[in-house]
C-alpha positions as a Markdown table, in Angstrom:
| # | Residue | x | y | z |
|---|---|---|---|---|
| 1 | Met | 0.2 | 0.1 | -0.1 |
| 2 | Asn | 1.0 | 3.5 | -0.8 |
| 3 | Lys | 0.7 | 5.7 | 2.5 |
| 4 | Val | 1.0 | 8.8 | 2.2 |
| 5 | Asn | 0.8 | 11.0 | 5.5 |
| 6 | Ala | 0.0 | 14.3 | 6.6 |
| 7 | Ser | 1.0 | 17.3 | 9.1 |
| 8 | Ile | -1.5 | 20.1 | 9.5 |
| 9 | Cys | -0.2 | 22.9 | 11.2 |
| 10 | Thr | -2.2 | 26.1 | 12.2 |
| 11 | Ile | 0.0 | 29.6 | 13.1 |
| 12 | Gly | -1.1 | 32.0 | 14.8 |
| 13 | Asp | -0.7 | 33.2 | 18.8 |
| 14 | Glu | -4.7 | 33.8 | 18.8 |
| 15 | Ile | -5.1 | 30.0 | 18.7 |
| 16 | Leu | -2.6 | 29.0 | 21.3 |
| 17 | Ile | -4.1 | 31.7 | 23.9 |
| 18 | Gly | -7.7 | 30.4 | 23.4 |
| 19 | Gln | -8.5 | 33.7 | 21.4 |
| 20 | Ile | -10.1 | 31.9 | 18.7 |
| 21 | Val | -11.3 | 28.4 | 18.2 |
| 22 | Asp | -9.1 | 26.2 | 15.7 |
| 23 | Thr | -11.9 | 24.6 | 13.5 |
| 24 | Asn | -10.0 | 24.4 | 10.3 |
| 25 | Ser | -7.7 | 21.1 | 11.5 |
| 26 | Ser | -10.5 | 19.0 | 11.6 |
| 27 | Met | -12.0 | 20.2 | 8.3 |
| 28 | Ile | -8.9 | 19.7 | 6.6 |
| 29 | Ser | -8.0 | 16.1 | 8.4 |
| 30 | Arg | -11.8 | 15.1 | 7.1 |
| 31 | Ala | -11.1 | 16.1 | 3.6 |
| 32 | Leu | -7.6 | 14.5 | 3.6 |
| 33 | Gly | -9.1 | 11.2 | 5.0 |
| 34 | Glu | -11.5 | 11.1 | 2.2 |
| 35 | Ile | -8.7 | 10.5 | -0.5 |
| 36 | Gly | -6.7 | 8.1 | 1.7 |
| 37 | Val | -4.3 | 10.6 | 3.2 |
| 38 | Arg | -3.3 | 9.8 | 6.8 |
| 39 | Thr | -3.1 | 12.8 | 9.0 |
| 40 | Ser | -0.2 | 11.9 | 11.8 |
| 41 | Gln | -0.4 | 15.2 | 13.7 |
| 42 | Met | -2.2 | 18.2 | 14.1 |
| 43 | Val | 0.1 | 21.3 | 15.5 |
| 44 | Ser | -0.4 | 25.2 | 16.5 |
| 45 | Leu | 2.6 | 27.5 | 16.4 |
| 46 | Ala | 3.2 | 30.6 | 17.4 |
| 47 | Asp | 3.7 | 33.7 | 15.2 |
| 48 | Asn | 7.3 | 33.6 | 15.7 |
| 49 | Arg | 9.9 | 33.3 | 12.6 |
| 50 | Lys | 12.5 | 30.9 | 13.9 |
| 51 | Glu | 10.0 | 28.6 | 15.3 |
| 52 | Ile | 8.0 | 28.4 | 12.0 |
| 53 | Ile | 10.6 | 27.6 | 10.2 |
| 54 | Glu | 12.0 | 24.8 | 12.7 |
| 55 | Ile | 8.7 | 22.9 | 13.4 |
| 56 | Leu | 7.6 | 22.8 | 9.6 |
| 57 | Ser | 11.3 | 21.6 | 8.6 |
| 58 | Asn | 10.9 | 18.7 | 10.8 |
| 59 | Gln | 6.7 | 18.3 | 10.0 |
| 60 | Leu | 8.3 | 17.8 | 6.6 |
| 61 | Lys | 10.8 | 15.4 | 7.5 |
| 62 | Asn | 8.2 | 13.0 | 8.8 |
| 63 | Asn | 5.3 | 13.9 | 6.5 |
| 64 | Glu | 5.2 | 13.6 | 2.5 |
| 65 | Ile | 2.2 | 16.7 | 3.0 |
| 66 | Val | 2.1 | 19.4 | 5.0 |
| 67 | Ile | -0.8 | 21.7 | 5.1 |
| 68 | Ser | -0.4 | 25.2 | 7.6 |
| 69 | Thr | -2.8 | 27.7 | 8.2 |
| 70 | Gly | -2.9 | 31.8 | 9.2 |
| 71 | Gly | -0.4 | 33.7 | 8.9 |
| 72 | Leu | -0.8 | 34.9 | 5.9 |
| 73 | Gly | -2.4 | 38.6 | 6.4 |
| 74 | Pro | -1.5 | 42.4 | 5.7 |
| 75 | Thr | -0.5 | 43.1 | 8.6 |
| 76 | Lys | 2.7 | 43.5 | 10.4 |
| 77 | Asp | 2.1 | 40.1 | 13.2 |
| 78 | Asp | 1.3 | 38.4 | 9.8 |
| 79 | Ile | 5.2 | 36.7 | 9.8 |
| 80 | Thr | 4.7 | 32.9 | 8.0 |
| 81 | Lys | 5.0 | 34.0 | 4.2 |
| 82 | Asp | 8.3 | 35.2 | 5.3 |
| 83 | Ala | 9.2 | 32.3 | 7.1 |
| 84 | Leu | 8.5 | 30.4 | 4.4 |
| 85 | Ala | 10.4 | 32.1 | 1.8 |
| 86 | Glu | 13.5 | 31.7 | 3.9 |
| 87 | Leu | 12.7 | 27.9 | 4.1 |
| 88 | Ser | 12.1 | 27.4 | 0.5 |
| 89 | Gly | 15.3 | 29.0 | -0.5 |
| 90 | Ser | 13.4 | 32.1 | -1.8 |
| 91 | His | 15.7 | 34.8 | -3.8 |
| 92 | Ser | 12.6 | 37.2 | -4.6 |
| 93 | Tyr | 9.1 | 38.2 | -4.5 |
| 94 | Ile | 6.9 | 38.4 | -7.7 |
| 95 | Lys | 3.2 | 39.3 | -8.2 |
| 96 | Asn | 0.7 | 36.7 | -8.7 |
| 97 | Glu | -1.5 | 39.3 | -11.5 |
| 98 | Ala | -4.8 | 36.9 | -11.2 |
| 99 | Gln | -4.7 | 37.6 | -7.2 |
| 100 | Glu | -4.0 | 41.0 | -7.1 |
| 101 | Ala | -7.2 | 41.1 | -9.7 |
| 102 | Ile | -8.9 | 39.2 | -7.0 |
| 103 | Val | -7.6 | 41.4 | -4.2 |
| 104 | His | -9.4 | 44.6 | -6.3 |
| 105 | Asp | -12.7 | 43.0 | -6.6 |
| 106 | Ile | -12.7 | 42.0 | -3.0 |
| 107 | Leu | -12.0 | 45.3 | -1.8 |
| 108 | His | -14.3 | 47.7 | -4.4 |
| 109 | Ala | -17.0 | 45.1 | -3.5 |
| 110 | Arg | -17.1 | 46.1 | -0.2 |
| 111 | Gly | -16.6 | 49.7 | -0.8 |
| 112 | Leu | -13.1 | 50.1 | 0.6 |
| 113 | Asp | -9.7 | 51.9 | -1.0 |
| 114 | Val | -7.0 | 49.3 | -2.3 |
| 115 | Leu | -4.2 | 49.9 | -0.2 |
| 116 | Asp | -0.3 | 49.3 | -0.9 |
| 117 | Ile | -0.9 | 46.8 | 2.1 |
| 118 | Asn | -3.7 | 44.9 | 0.6 |
| 119 | Leu | -1.8 | 44.5 | -2.9 |
| 120 | Arg | 1.5 | 42.9 | -1.0 |
| 121 | Gln | -0.5 | 40.0 | -0.3 |
| 122 | Ala | -0.5 | 39.1 | -4.1 |
| 123 | Met | 3.0 | 39.2 | -4.0 |
| 124 | Val | 4.2 | 35.5 | -3.0 |
| 125 | Pro | 8.0 | 34.0 | -2.6 |
| 126 | Asp | 9.4 | 32.9 | -6.5 |
| 127 | Ser | 9.5 | 29.5 | -5.0 |
| 128 | Cys | 6.1 | 28.5 | -4.7 |
| 129 | Glu | 3.2 | 27.7 | -7.0 |
| 130 | Val | -0.2 | 29.7 | -6.6 |
| 131 | Ile | -3.8 | 28.1 | -6.0 |
| 132 | Leu | -6.1 | 31.6 | -6.3 |
| 133 | Asn | -8.3 | 32.5 | -2.8 |
| 134 | His | -11.2 | 33.7 | -4.7 |
| 135 | Arg | -12.9 | 34.4 | -0.9 |
| 136 | Gly | -10.0 | 36.3 | 0.5 |
| 137 | Thr | -6.5 | 38.4 | -0.5 |
| 138 | Ala | -3.8 | 36.2 | 0.4 |
| 139 | Pro | -3.5 | 33.2 | -2.0 |
| 140 | Ile | -2.5 | 29.7 | -1.2 |
| 141 | Met | 1.1 | 29.0 | -2.1 |
| 142 | Val | 2.7 | 25.8 | -2.6 |
| 143 | Phe | 6.0 | 24.8 | -1.7 |
| 144 | Arg | 7.5 | 21.5 | -3.4 |
| 145 | Phe | 10.6 | 20.2 | -2.1 |
| 146 | Pro | 12.9 | 17.0 | -3.8 |
| 147 | Ala | 13.9 | 14.0 | -1.8 |
| 148 | Ser | 17.4 | 15.6 | -0.9 |
| 149 | Lys | 16.2 | 18.0 | 1.1 |
| 150 | Phe | 13.9 | 16.1 | 3.2 |
| 151 | Gly | 14.6 | 12.3 | 2.5 |
| 152 | His | 11.7 | 12.3 | 0.4 |
| 153 | Pro | 9.4 | 14.3 | -2.0 |
| 154 | Ala | 7.3 | 16.8 | 0.0 |
| 155 | Ala | 5.0 | 19.6 | -0.2 |
| 156 | Leu | 3.5 | 22.2 | 2.1 |
| 157 | Tyr | 0.5 | 23.7 | 1.3 |
| 158 | Ala | 0.0 | 27.6 | 2.8 |
| 159 | Met | -3.4 | 28.4 | 3.1 |
| 160 | Pro | -5.5 | 31.5 | 4.7 |
| 161 | Gly | -6.5 | 31.2 | 8.4 |
| 162 | Val | -9.8 | 32.3 | 8.2 |
| 163 | Pro | -12.2 | 29.4 | 7.8 |
| 164 | Phe | -14.8 | 30.3 | 5.2 |
| 165 | Glu | -11.2 | 31.0 | 2.9 |
| 166 | Thr | -9.8 | 27.8 | 4.0 |
| 167 | Glu | -12.9 | 26.2 | 3.6 |
| 168 | Ala | -14.1 | 27.7 | -0.2 |
| 169 | Ala | -10.0 | 26.6 | -1.0 |
| 170 | Leu | -9.4 | 23.7 | 0.0 |
| 171 | Gly | -11.4 | 21.4 | -2.8 |
| 172 | Asp | -8.9 | 22.9 | -5.0 |
| 173 | Val | -5.8 | 21.9 | -2.3 |
| 174 | Ile | -6.9 | 18.4 | -2.4 |
| 175 | Asn | -7.7 | 17.9 | -6.1 |
| 176 | Asn | -3.9 | 19.5 | -6.5 |
| 177 | Ile | -2.8 | 16.8 | -3.9 |
| 178 | Lys | -4.1 | 14.2 | -5.8 |
| 179 | Glu | -2.6 | 15.6 | -9.1 |
| 180 | His | 1.0 | 15.3 | -7.3 |
| 181 | Phe | 1.0 | 12.2 | -5.2 |
| 182 | Lys | 0.0 | 8.6 | -6.0 |
| 183 | Leu | -2.8 | 7.8 | -3.1 |
| 184 | Asp | -4.3 | 4.4 | -2.4 |
| 185 | Gly | -7.5 | 3.9 | -3.1 |
| 186 | Ile | -10.3 | 4.3 | -0.6 |
| 187 | Tyr | -14.0 | 4.9 | -0.3 |
| 188 | His | -16.4 | 5.6 | 2.6 |
| 189 | Lys | -20.1 | 5.7 | 2.9 |
| 190 | Thr | -22.1 | 7.1 | 6.0 |
| 191 | Ile | -25.4 | 6.0 | 7.3 |
| 192 | Met | -27.3 | 8.3 | 10.1 |
| 193 | Thr | -29.0 | 6.9 | 12.8 |
| 194 | Tyr | -31.2 | 8.5 | 15.9 |
| 195 | Gly | -32.2 | 7.7 | 19.2 |
| 196 | Leu | -29.4 | 5.3 | 20.6 |
| 197 | Ala | -26.3 | 6.4 | 22.8 |
| 198 | Glu | -23.0 | 5.4 | 21.1 |
| 199 | Ser | -22.5 | 2.5 | 23.9 |
| 200 | Ala | -25.9 | 1.4 | 23.3 |
| 201 | Leu | -25.7 | 1.2 | 19.5 |
| 202 | Ser | -22.4 | -0.3 | 19.5 |
| 203 | Glu | -23.6 | -3.0 | 21.6 |
| 204 | Leu | -26.6 | -3.6 | 19.4 |
| 205 | Ile | -25.0 | -4.2 | 16.4 |
| 206 | Ala | -21.4 | -5.8 | 17.9 |
| 207 | Pro | -21.9 | -9.3 | 16.3 |
| 208 | Trp | -22.1 | -7.5 | 12.8 |
| 209 | Glu | -19.1 | -5.6 | 13.4 |
| 210 | Asp | -17.3 | -8.6 | 14.9 |
| 211 | Ala | -18.3 | -10.0 | 11.7 |
| 212 | Leu | -16.7 | -7.6 | 8.9 |
| 213 | Pro | -13.8 | -7.9 | 6.8 |
| 214 | Ser | -10.6 | -7.2 | 7.6 |
| 215 | Asp | -10.0 | -4.4 | 5.5 |
| 216 | Val | -13.2 | -3.1 | 6.2 |
| 217 | His | -13.1 | -0.1 | 9.2 |
| 218 | Leu | -16.3 | 0.9 | 10.8 |
| 219 | Ala | -15.9 | 4.5 | 12.7 |
| 220 | Tyr | -18.5 | 5.9 | 15.3 |
| 221 | Leu | -19.1 | 9.6 | 14.4 |
| 222 | Pro | -21.4 | 11.2 | 17.6 |
| 223 | Asn | -23.3 | 14.3 | 17.3 |
| 224 | Pro | -25.7 | 16.1 | 19.4 |
| 225 | Leu | -27.7 | 17.5 | 16.5 |
| 226 | Thr | -27.4 | 14.6 | 13.9 |
| 227 | Gly | -27.0 | 11.0 | 16.1 |
| 228 | Val | -24.2 | 8.7 | 15.4 |
| 229 | Arg | -23.1 | 8.5 | 12.0 |
| 230 | Leu | -21.8 | 5.0 | 11.2 |
| 231 | Arg | -18.7 | 5.6 | 8.3 |
| 232 | Leu | -17.8 | 2.4 | 6.9 |
| 233 | Ser | -14.4 | 3.0 | 4.8 |
| 234 | Val | -12.3 | 0.3 | 2.7 |
| 235 | Tyr | -8.4 | 0.8 | 2.7 |
| 236 | Gly | -6.6 | -0.1 | -1.0 |
| 237 | Ala | -9.9 | 0.0 | -2.1 |
| 238 | Asp | -11.3 | -1.7 | -5.8 |
| 239 | Gly | -13.7 | -1.4 | -7.9 |
| 240 | Asn | -16.1 | -3.7 | -5.8 |
| 241 | Ala | -15.7 | -1.3 | -2.8 |
| 242 | Glu | -19.0 | 0.4 | -3.1 |
| 243 | Asn | -21.1 | -2.7 | -3.6 |
| 244 | Arg | -19.4 | -5.1 | -0.8 |
| 245 | Val | -20.4 | -1.5 | 1.6 |
| 246 | Asn | -23.4 | -1.3 | 0.6 |
| 247 | Glu | -24.1 | -5.3 | 1.0 |
| 248 | Leu | -22.6 | -4.9 | 4.5 |
| 249 | Phe | -25.2 | -2.1 | 5.1 |
| 250 | Glu | -27.9 | -3.7 | 3.9 |
| 251 | Ala | -27.4 | -6.0 | 6.8 |
| 252 | Leu | -27.0 | -4.0 | 9.3 |
| 253 | Lys | -30.1 | -2.0 | 8.6 |
| 254 | Pro | -33.1 | -5.2 | 10.2 |
| 255 | Leu | -30.8 | -4.5 | 13.6 |
| 256 | Leu | -31.2 | -0.4 | 13.4 |
| 257 | Gly | -34.7 | -0.3 | 12.4 |
| 258 | Asp | -36.0 | 3.1 | 12.5 |
| 259 | Asn | -33.1 | 4.6 | 14.6 |
| 260 | Leu | -31.6 | 4.9 | 10.9 |
| 261 | Tyr | -32.7 | 7.6 | 9.3 |
| 262 | Ser | -30.9 | 8.5 | 6.2 |
| 263 | Asp | -28.3 | 6.2 | 4.1 |
| 264 | Ala | -26.1 | 8.9 | 3.2 |
| 265 | Asp | -23.9 | 11.6 | 5.1 |
| 266 | Asp | -27.4 | 14.0 | 6.2 |
| 267 | Thr | -29.3 | 15.9 | 8.9 |
| 268 | Leu | -32.4 | 14.8 | 10.8 |
| 269 | Glu | -33.8 | 18.4 | 9.2 |
| 270 | Ala | -32.9 | 17.8 | 5.5 |
| 271 | Val | -34.8 | 14.1 | 5.8 |
| 272 | Leu | -37.9 | 15.3 | 7.7 |
| 273 | Gly | -38.1 | 17.9 | 4.6 |
| 274 | Arg | -38.0 | 15.4 | 2.0 |
| 275 | Leu | -40.6 | 13.5 | 3.6 |
| 276 | Leu | -42.9 | 16.8 | 3.8 |
| 277 | Arg | -42.1 | 17.6 | 0.2 |
| 278 | Ala | -42.5 | 14.4 | -0.8 |
| 279 | Lys | -46.5 | 14.3 | 0.7 |
| 280 | Gly | -47.4 | 17.4 | -0.1 |
| 281 | Glu | -47.5 | 18.1 | 3.7 |
| 282 | Ser | -47.0 | 21.3 | 5.4 |
| 283 | Leu | -45.2 | 21.9 | 9.6 |
| 284 | Ser | -45.5 | 24.8 | 11.7 |
| 285 | Val | -43.8 | 24.7 | 15.2 |
| 286 | Ala | -44.2 | 25.9 | 18.9 |
| 287 | Glu | -41.7 | 26.3 | 20.7 |
| 288 | Ser | -40.6 | 27.0 | 24.4 |
| 289 | Cys | -37.5 | 26.0 | 25.8 |
| 290 | Thr | -35.4 | 25.3 | 22.4 |
| 291 | Gly | -36.0 | 29.5 | 21.8 |
| 292 | Gly | -36.4 | 28.7 | 18.1 |
| 293 | Glu | -33.5 | 26.3 | 17.4 |
| 294 | Ile | -35.9 | 23.5 | 15.9 |
| 295 | Ala | -37.5 | 27.1 | 13.4 |
| 296 | His | -33.5 | 27.9 | 12.9 |
| 297 | Leu | -32.4 | 24.0 | 11.6 |
| 298 | Ile | -35.6 | 23.7 | 9.6 |
| 299 | Thr | -34.8 | 26.5 | 7.5 |
| 300 | Thr | -31.2 | 26.1 | 7.1 |
| 301 | Val | -32.7 | 23.4 | 4.3 |
| 302 | Pro | -33.0 | 24.9 | 1.0 |
| 303 | Gly | -36.6 | 25.2 | -0.3 |
| 304 | Ser | -38.0 | 24.8 | 3.1 |
| 305 | Ser | -40.4 | 27.4 | 2.3 |
| 306 | Asp | -42.1 | 24.4 | 0.5 |
| 307 | Tyr | -43.5 | 23.2 | 3.5 |
| 308 | Phe | -42.5 | 25.3 | 6.9 |
| 309 | Leu | -45.3 | 27.8 | 7.6 |
| 310 | Gly | -43.6 | 29.6 | 10.6 |
| 311 | Ser | -43.5 | 29.2 | 14.1 |
| 312 | Val | -44.5 | 30.4 | 17.5 |
| 313 | Thr | -41.6 | 31.3 | 20.2 |
| 314 | Ser | -43.8 | 31.0 | 23.3 |
| 315 | Tyr | -41.2 | 31.4 | 25.9 |
| 316 | Ser | -43.4 | 33.0 | 29.1 |
| 317 | Pro | -46.9 | 31.4 | 30.3 |
| 318 | Glu | -48.9 | 34.4 | 29.1 |
| 319 | Ile | -48.1 | 33.8 | 25.2 |
| 320 | Lys | -48.8 | 30.2 | 25.6 |
| 321 | Lys | -52.0 | 30.6 | 26.9 |
| 322 | Lys | -53.3 | 33.9 | 24.7 |
| 323 | Val | -51.7 | 33.1 | 21.1 |
| 324 | Leu | -51.8 | 29.1 | 21.3 |
| 325 | Gly | -54.9 | 28.5 | 23.2 |
| 326 | Val | -53.1 | 26.5 | 26.3 |
| 327 | Asp | -55.6 | 26.4 | 28.9 |
| 328 | Ala | -55.0 | 28.0 | 32.4 |
| 329 | Gly | -55.8 | 25.4 | 33.9 |
| 330 | Thr | -53.5 | 22.9 | 32.8 |
| 331 | Ile | -50.7 | 25.1 | 33.3 |
| 332 | Glu | -51.5 | 25.3 | 36.8 |
| 333 | Glu | -52.6 | 21.6 | 37.4 |
| 334 | Lys | -50.2 | 20.0 | 35.3 |
| 335 | Gly | -46.6 | 22.0 | 35.5 |
| 336 | Ile | -45.6 | 24.4 | 32.6 |
| 337 | Val | -43.2 | 21.3 | 31.6 |
| 338 | Ser | -45.7 | 18.8 | 30.9 |
| 339 | Ser | -46.7 | 16.3 | 28.7 |
| 340 | Glu | -50.5 | 18.5 | 28.5 |
| 341 | Val | -48.9 | 21.6 | 27.6 |
| 342 | Ala | -46.6 | 20.2 | 25.2 |
| 343 | Ala | -49.9 | 18.4 | 23.6 |
| 344 | Glu | -51.8 | 21.8 | 23.7 |
| 345 | Met | -48.9 | 24.3 | 22.5 |
| 346 | Ala | -48.4 | 21.7 | 19.5 |
| 347 | Glu | -52.5 | 21.5 | 18.5 |
| 348 | Gly | -52.8 | 25.3 | 19.1 |
| 349 | Val | -50.2 | 25.9 | 16.9 |
| 350 | Arg | -51.5 | 23.6 | 14.2 |
| 351 | Arg | -55.0 | 25.4 | 14.6 |
| 352 | Leu | -53.6 | 28.6 | 14.2 |
| 353 | Thr | -51.6 | 28.0 | 11.0 |
| 354 | Gly | -53.3 | 25.1 | 9.4 |
| 355 | Ser | -50.2 | 23.1 | 9.1 |
| 356 | Thr | -50.8 | 19.3 | 8.3 |
| 357 | Tyr | -48.2 | 18.8 | 11.2 |
| 358 | Ser | -47.3 | 20.5 | 14.7 |
| 359 | Leu | -44.2 | 20.2 | 16.5 |
| 360 | Ser | -43.6 | 21.6 | 20.1 |
| 361 | Thr | -41.3 | 22.0 | 23.1 |
| 362 | Thr | -41.6 | 22.9 | 26.9 |
| 363 | Gly | -38.8 | 21.7 | 29.3 |
| 364 | Trp | -35.9 | 22.6 | 31.4 |
| 365 | Ala | -32.8 | 23.6 | 29.3 |
| 366 | Asp | -30.4 | 24.2 | 32.4 |
| 367 | Ser | -30.3 | 24.6 | 36.1 |
| 368 | Tyr | -34.1 | 25.5 | 36.8 |
| 369 | Gly | -36.8 | 23.0 | 37.2 |
| 370 | Asp | -39.6 | 22.4 | 39.2 |
| 371 | Glu | -41.6 | 20.0 | 41.4 |
| 372 | His | -43.1 | 18.3 | 38.4 |
| 373 | Glu | -39.7 | 17.7 | 36.6 |
| 374 | Pro | -36.2 | 18.2 | 36.9 |
| 375 | Ala | -33.4 | 20.0 | 34.8 |
| 376 | Gly | -32.6 | 18.6 | 31.2 |
| 377 | Thr | -36.2 | 17.7 | 30.5 |
| 378 | Val | -38.3 | 18.4 | 27.6 |
| 379 | Trp | -41.6 | 17.6 | 26.8 |
| 380 | Val | -42.1 | 17.2 | 23.3 |
| 381 | Gly | -45.7 | 17.2 | 21.4 |
| 382 | Val | -46.6 | 16.0 | 18.1 |
| 383 | Ser | -49.9 | 16.8 | 16.3 |
| 384 | Gly | -51.0 | 15.8 | 13.0 |
| 385 | Pro | -53.9 | 13.7 | 11.2 |
| 386 | Arg | -53.6 | 10.7 | 13.7 |
| 387 | Gly | -53.9 | 12.6 | 16.6 |
| 388 | Thr | -51.6 | 14.1 | 19.2 |
| 389 | Glu | -48.7 | 12.6 | 21.0 |
| 390 | Thr | -45.9 | 13.4 | 23.2 |
| 391 | Arg | -42.8 | 12.1 | 24.6 |
| 392 | Arg | -40.3 | 13.0 | 27.3 |
| 393 | Phe | -36.9 | 13.4 | 26.9 |
| 394 | Arg | -34.2 | 14.1 | 29.8 |
| 395 | Tyr | -30.6 | 15.2 | 28.9 |
| 396 | Lys | -27.4 | 16.2 | 31.3 |
| 397 | Gly | -25.7 | 18.7 | 29.7 |
| 398 | Asp | -24.9 | 22.4 | 29.8 |
| 399 | Arg | -27.7 | 25.1 | 28.3 |
| 400 | Lys | -26.6 | 25.2 | 24.8 |
| 401 | Arg | -26.0 | 21.6 | 24.3 |
| 402 | Asn | -29.3 | 20.7 | 26.2 |
| 403 | Ile | -31.4 | 22.8 | 23.7 |
| 404 | Glu | -29.2 | 21.2 | 20.8 |
| 405 | Arg | -30.6 | 17.9 | 21.8 |
| 406 | Phe | -34.0 | 18.9 | 23.1 |
| 407 | Ala | -34.3 | 20.2 | 19.3 |
| 408 | Ala | -32.9 | 17.3 | 17.5 |
| 409 | Ser | -34.8 | 15.0 | 19.6 |
| 410 | Ala | -38.2 | 16.9 | 18.7 |
| 411 | Ile | -37.4 | 16.7 | 14.7 |
| 412 | Asp | -36.7 | 13.3 | 14.9 |
| 413 | Phe | -39.9 | 12.2 | 17.0 |
| 414 | Leu | -41.3 | 13.9 | 14.0 |
| 415 | Arg | -39.9 | 12.0 | 11.5 |
| 416 | Arg | -41.0 | 8.6 | 13.6 |
| 417 | Tyr | -44.4 | 10.0 | 13.6 |
| 418 | Ile | -44.4 | 10.7 | 10.1 |
| 419 | Ile | -43.3 | 7.4 | 9.2 |
| 420 | Lys | -45.4 | 5.3 | 11.3 |
């Protein structure tokens, strides 16, 4: 097997002091894994010229590919380009005309003057190749080193640190890597589950997992909003890998039942949207403890206006009563966080909007609770053509994490209601 290893290096004091969160490394690592490149290390470096040169040199000795992000801005603290010029033995800087044109376009679109400091970003060491950055002013620089330099042929890709610029340019970088490196065949396929914790899911499918062929690897990828992804990977894959993986997943489906919600890398809200669109049906939402999170998730799906009519964020008891028609006696007798209130909220917003289905949440997202329900509890209501159903979910987490879990659980509850 032809193994290619990569190191991902983030450059910037702001990462080391915790001022910003490094999301680039995980994004880049996932993209490398998709083409069969193994990430051996992730390293964060300070804005120190000597350290940048020393650490990147060591990474190039141990890896065929090094991808750095950050330090390419126009200000004096952005020293990465000069460090890379020294590392690569560059003798001068040259202007990249195409990137300079992008600099003009971006600044003009923002109504800003084009300054010399901005134009300097299109100046690159004469030792590098350029991949254009269409979302920002600093291009991606590619430095290639012969085997005599680090003991093997190696390449360093210097990318911008701004995450949306990195994400936009990553596809071009990956294609460049595929053009210049002989990579092992690799095939990945992901399916999505919700409703079982990672440990319970692992126990449920243990016999199936134990019987997997030696060249097929299973990964569990949990997320509070999407559940547990199950990804099968075949390394050294041939043309039959896709059929083999599909057969393995088909054998798994009876074990998963309705905990399986998609045969692809997907989201609950996208799957729910496809169900509603296919049936020509509509949805409305009444939220209390989730504070609009469900409506937000639903409307992140392109075309959600085809089926989503609207929502009511009924945070106070008065709004529940006045807008949704929840009975004051129900709140007083059963408590604001109860099956009965969730049911009346769902019925109220469905009546208000005329939707086919409606969804409601009422709960305690953090340290608060009452005599009826502890913190971390949510009651979810669903109303539809078959009547109204409710379900209680309980989680232990901080406020933000509980709200995410409440919203995802509610969407999944509606999904199961629809497919019954």
